N, C-alpha and C positions, 0 to 999 in steps of 0.2 A: 660292451665293457669287459676287456680281458680279465679274468681272475688273477688274484693277487698271488705273486710267488709265494709259498709258505717260507721258504728258506731265507726271503728278503724280509719279509714280515717280521721273523723271528728275530733276525740281525736287527732290524731296525727299534724294535722293543727293548733287545738288551742295551742297544746304545741309549735308548731313553732312560732306562732304569738306571745306568750308569752316571747320565747326566744328571738325572733327580738326586741321586746320593751325593755329588759333588755338591749341588746346590744346597742340599742340605747342610754340608759340612760349613759352606760358605757363611750361610745363615746363622749356623753356632757360633761362627768367628765374630759374625757382625753383633750377635746379641751379646757376646763377650765385654764387647767395646761398649754397647749400650749400657750395660750393666755398670762398669767402671765409671762411665761418664755420670749416670745417675748417682752413683755412691758419692763421688767428687762433688757434684752439685749440692745434694743433698747437706752435705757434711759443710760446705760453705755458706750455705743458707742458714743453719743453724748455729754457725759460730758467729755469724753477723748478727743474730737474733740474741747472743748471750748464753746460747745453752752450754752447759759445762762441757768439757772437751769429751770426758768418760760417757756422757751420752748421746755424742754427736752420731748420727748414722745408725742409731739403736733399730730403727724400723726399716732399714734399706732392705734387708734380704728378706722379710716379711712381705712387702711391695714386691720385689723380684718373684717371689713363690706365686703370689696372687696374679701377677702379669703372666707367669708362665702355666698358671693353672697346676702349682705343683704343691707340695706340702711345705711348710715352713722349715723342716729341717733340711730337705732338699734344696731349698731356696736358699740357705745359709752356705750351703756345698757350693751351690752353683755361683755365689758372689766369693768366695775363696778361689773357686776355679778360673774364674774370670779376671780377678785379680793377679794371680799369677802368672797366667798366660799374657796379659798386656804388659805388665812391670818386669816380669822376670824371665820368661820363657817364649821370646820372640819368633825363633825358629820352629818351635812346636806351633805357635799361632799362626804363622805362614803356612805350616804343611798343612791345618784346618782349612785355612782360606782357600789353598788351591784343592782339597779334596784328597790330599794323600793320607791324610788322617781324618778319621769320622770322630765324632764329638767323645764318643767313648773312650775311644784310643787314647786320646788326647787326655781325657780324664785319667786313665792309667798312668801316663806320665807324670801328671800333676801330682797324684797321689803317692806314688813310688819315690818322689823327691821331695815331698813336703815337709819332712824332718831335717834336711839338709840345710847347710848354711847357703846363701843366695849364690854365692861365687861356685859353689860345687854344683847347685842346682844347675847354672847356667852352662857349666861344662859338659854336663849330661844334655841338656839341650841343644848344645852345638854337635856334640857327638853323633846325637840320635837322628837328629831331625834338620842339621844344614842340608845334608845330601837327601831330597825326598825318595831318590830313587831306591835307596837302602831301605825304605820302608814298605815297599812294594811285596805284597805275599806274605807279609809278616804277620802272623795270628796274635791273639790277645794274650795267651800264654808265653810265647816266645817274646813278645814287647815285654811283658813284666818281668820275665827272668833276665832279660838282659838291662834293663833297668835297675833292677836289684844288684845284679852282679857290678855294674858302673858304680853304684851308690857305695857299696861295700869296699871297692879298692880304693874309693875316694876318701871316706869317712868310717872305717870299720866300727869305731866308738859310738858313732850317731846311730847304727844300726843295731849296736847292743843296747843302747839307752832306749832305743824305741820298741824292742821286744820287752824289756822291762817294763815299759808304760803301758804295753799292750797287755800285759799281764794283770794290771791294776784295773783293767776295763772288763775284767771277766763279769759274766751276767748270765741271765736267763731271761727268756722273753717269750711272748705267745701271740699268736695270730690266728686268725680264722683261716680255715683250708676248705675246698669244697666238699659237699656232700656231707655236711654237718661235722667233718673232723677237724682238728687243731694241730697247727705246727707249735710245737713246742721245742724251743731253740736253745742250746746252752753253747755260750763263747766261753772256751776254756783254754788255757795253755796247753801247748800240744802233747805233753807227757799225760797230763790228767785226762785230756779228752779220749788219746789212745786208750788209756787204762780202763777207762769206763764202757768204751765200745767193745773192748776184748773180752770185759766180764761179761757183757750182754751176750756176746756171742759164742763165749764158753758156755753160759747156761743153756742157749739154745742148743748148741752142739752135744752137750750131754742129756738133754732133754729126750723121753722117750714117748712125747705126745705124738700120737698119728694123725691128730686133726689140723693142728694148727702148724703153718709153716714157720720157716725161722724168722721173718721178720714179724710175725704177730706173737712170737715167743719172747724175742727181745724187747719189744714194746710193752708187753704184759708184765715182765721182769722189772723193766724199768719203774712201772708204776707200783708193782707190789713192794719195791725196795725203797721207792721215795717216802711212799705213803703209809708203811707198814702194815698193810693189809694183807691176808692171807693169798687172797685171789683178786686179781684186776676187777673183775665185776662187783664185788662187794665195797667198792669205794663210793661212800655217800656224797652227794654233791652238795654244795655251797654256794649255789649261785641265783642271781635274779632273774627268773623267766616270767615275761610279761606275756600272757596270753588272755583270749576273751573268755568271759563263763560259756559261751555257747560252744567253744572249740576244746574246753577243757572238761567240760560236763555233759556236753550233747553229741559230740563227737564231731564239732564243726570243722572245717577244714581251712581255715583263715591261718596263715603261719604266726607262730610265736616269736619273741624275741629274747635273744639271751643276751644280757649285759655282757661286754666284752667281745662277743662273738658277732652278733647279727641275727638275722632270720633262720629259723627253721622251721619244718614241716610241723604242723600241729600233732601228728601221730607221733614224731619223734619227742616232742616236749611231754605229751603226756606219759610216753614210756619213761623219760628221766625221771618224772615226778611219783611215777608208780615204783621205780627201781629205788628211790631215795626212801619212801615209805618204807618197802621191804627191807632194806638194809637198817631200817631204825633210825635214818636221819629225821631231825626235826624239820617239820614244813609248816611254812607259816603263809597264810594266805592273807591277801590285802585287796580291799577294793579299790579301783582307781577310775574315776568317771572321765569321760571325753565327750567331746561333742560330736554328735551323729554326723557322718559325711565327711569330717575333716581329721579325725583321729587326735584333736588336739585334748591334752589334758586341760581338767578345770584349775583355777587360780587358787593358790594357798598364799596369804599373807603372813607376816611377820615383823614386829617391832624392833627386832633384834639386828645389830650390826652384822652379826657373823649368820649366817645361813644355818639354821638350827638343823639337826640330824636328819629329820624327816622331810624337811623342805629339801635338803640336799640330795637325799635318795630319790625324790620325784624328779629333779632336774636330771639326775645321772640316767634315770628311765628315759625321760623325754628325750634328751641330747644325746646319749648312748656314747658318742665321741665328741671330742674338742671341736667347738661350734664355728672355727675359724674356716673357710671355705677351703676344700682339699686337703685338710689336716686332719688324719684319722688316728692321731695320738690319742692314748687315754687321758681321761678327764682327771686332773690333779687338782684343781683350784675351781670354787665356785665363786662365781666373779657376777658383782654388778653391771648391767650393762651401762646405764646411766650410773656413774661412780655416786657414792654415798656423800662424799664431800659435796656434789653438786646437788644434792638433795634426793638422789637415787633411793627408792624403797627396796628394803630387803624383801623381795615377793617372787612370787613364781615368774611373773611376766616381766620383770627386769633382771631376773637371774639368768645365769647361764654357765654350762662347763667349758672349763678351758683348760689347755696345757698347760704347763707352767712359763713356757718360752712365750706363747701366744698372749697370757696375761702380761708378761711384763712389757711386750711391744704395743700392746693396746694403750700404754702409758706414754708412749714415746712423742715426742712433738709432734702436733698436726694430725693426729688420729683421732677418731671420735667413733662412737657407736650409740645407736639409739634401737630401742623397739618398736617394732611396727604392729600396732594392735589392730585387731580386725577378727572377723569370722574364720578366716584361715587360720592354718598352724602357726606356731608362734616363730617368728622371723625377726633378725636383729640385720639391721644395715650397719657397714663398716665402711667409712670414708676414710680414704689414704690422706697422706699430705699432699697429692697432688689434685685431691679432689673427686678420685675415682671411687666409686659406691659398688660395693660388693654386697650382695643378699645371701643371708644363709638361713635355710628354714629347716627348722625341726622334722626328723621323721615321723609317720604317722603310728599310733598305737594299733597294735593287731586288733582285729575284730570288728 
């Protein structure tokens, strides 16, 4: 057998990569069609059953998210994306089907025209995607800039209204980062964001600290100015750390869990607790009992309709984030798996932590949830209107 020509083999592989990329784009277009058809079928079925119009289709985005193995928020965005493509942007959809656009670039065009009137959105759809050859070689930044330029030319007032609305959505969020770090993100109006960054940079530029770099000084200055402490190291912690007694007292290595962050090495958790004590913070230790081998917390019952504070905290420690599969949103509601109106107990086994969106979707027509009791960790079975069953199992406690 003659050896393969390396140049020919490389060309074949490049062609295969390009072909697969086109297939991915075509699949995304087909998925958009299927999503719109599901929404249409679900609404028609619920209308026939007498569901009020305002509640029709309430759970579709959650069904889409579960099918895509995605979070509910992204499922909602995908539903809006699919409707826009199928109903209002046929040229963008066609470009996606033939692979001239990938799913992300099609999403950019949908996003940058979302606030326009339908007729203006369709004009941009024609101008940018009717001739797909014009899209070749265009990067994300250029595509975004061109869509914004056309939008401003068609409806400048809409652009201004969008900017004003965006200011009302300013917020601060937090999410875990690798190596026991955290991303603290602030979404601010441009003038405020630039001013904050400039103040932090000015503090770093005027510092005579020979040890810390500019980024470290800016980060420490942010902590000091927001918390009011004299140095960033002096900040006392006020978080729930779940750690085994062996890891806390005996030097064990089983990871601990920080509420809102996730697993951290035992040594890091011990240092956080030690630093909190040194800073004069109040440290409260509470014993939790778990089943050996599974990490499951023991049950705790209540006759109250609402979950008492202690029971709610146990649920938070057990579930850590929203229990809907693929949803990593913070827990906002403490929910009865089997509703109280159907006889569900206010108990540890029948309780779950959910985000606000997932709690409301759970009450949509055709949805059902049950607790699966057994020797394993706490499991909830979620059944969608199509009869598809998804399982959500709580993570184990450390130790």
